[in-house]
Steps between C-alpha positions, in 0.01 A plus 500: 500500500284215372266295718681253722420134439618385845832364376789558735817509292856629525383860433277489809621590847328349800513723807448327835486754783397571854564797732869413548623312190443507126640246257482538124520179300532439129369167371752317286418392144365161609288676770591224747753714684497858623818704510529754784584830328464742791432500872418796723477494877357747747545362854287778651201342325520206741544711812217544744353848541667543842843417352467768231480787748265790486487783257266746665351774289582864568282690742331838476400725789135597484348826627349313795851419618479129419721328246368273228667272249529654154418178315380153577761242596588245231608167649873443439423157356296664221780750440753216464275308259465814286879553503563143391231522232681803356826299496328216314340749258838659428665161438221394264508834321877483453475141371231601252723779366768232442233289324558215744135390478185553296239375748469482878313261722462655848457258789460661843259520793197724430615784728830524314346471153293813564800704613714367215243591237489854641879540479578329167564737210235487226737338250560213747129466582432454129727194504310318777351194334357347819476566872467224756417618852677220687817474708712245310833663585590248769435197283792346315496593128359166374208517747438868421510424127249217539256711703538795266433283195178376665395859579570622147333204327185555709452844342 
């Protein structure tokens, strides 16, 4: 793929995500409007740790008679973020197979960007033209577009 010149066109998908929702937008030809092409939700991503329950690791009996955990406990919130990241990765991978986009602009909070990058297939990672570590998901599309344009033009 050739070097990206910063132009967001109708072959670019903009992914706005947080721990519970991901929206994929496709700019229209005039670039003034974004069309929502996919939305994923994962309500557990918004839940507090106490609401998610506990998933205790298995235990092993030691020769001294005491019992110890077999592995360290991973907070359920982290587990849910990883699950949702895999859902997003699958959706983006499937869309790439259908040739729905050529470039991606990822916009998500820093903690989610790291997990997403770890779960995205290599062929999808190669399509990432820009990453913006901000939470713009809860802005209306015109406001998100304006802020994103400022972020991308500052590069």
